[in-house]
C-alpha positions, 0 to 999 in steps of 0.5 A: 877259135870256136864261137858258141851261141850260149843260151841266155838262161841255164839251170843249175843241175840237181847233181851239181857238185860245185854249187857253193850257193846252193842253187841246185834246180834254180834258173839263172841268167847267163852273165858271162860264158867262157867255154875254153876255161869251162866257167860260166857266170850265172845271176839268180833272181835274188841277185846272187851270182855264181860261177859254174862248170858246163857239166853243172848246168842244163840248157833247153834243147832247140825247138827243132830237137823238141819237135823231132822228139814229139814227131817220134814219141808224141803218140806214146806220150801222156797228152799233158806232157805232149802239150807242155813240150809243144808249148815249150817249143812255142815259147822258144820260138818267141825268142824273148828272154821272158818266153825263154824263162817260161819255157824253162819253167814248163820244162821243169814241171815234171821229170818226164818233160825235164828228161826230154827237154833239157840237156847238159850245157857240156853236151850242147857245147860239144854238139855245137863244136862238132857242127862247126867242124862239119862246115 
């Protein structure tokens, strides 16, 4: 049995094909996640809930992944983007739901930051599975 640490907040991707609620590009709270069945129940601010596949959802990269990116690419980034990504890492370090949501909102502030700070949930689950196997 694989144990996954799932993020609290997820973003419905722009290219989501199974989005009957039309919540693309909206942040929602993960209510329940079933990685084996590839089903994740998300509740949105308006109270609606939907079931999504991992490929339809995006999550934030870890603080360490973001720091690594800043270390390598930071000098070449626009100052505002660097500052925004750094602030995302600070929000993630707080560890609260409110801070996670703020980090997500900041990650969505422009396409460049979005590209470097988010990844598909399916990728995160794959990475987590590989890490577990390596232990």
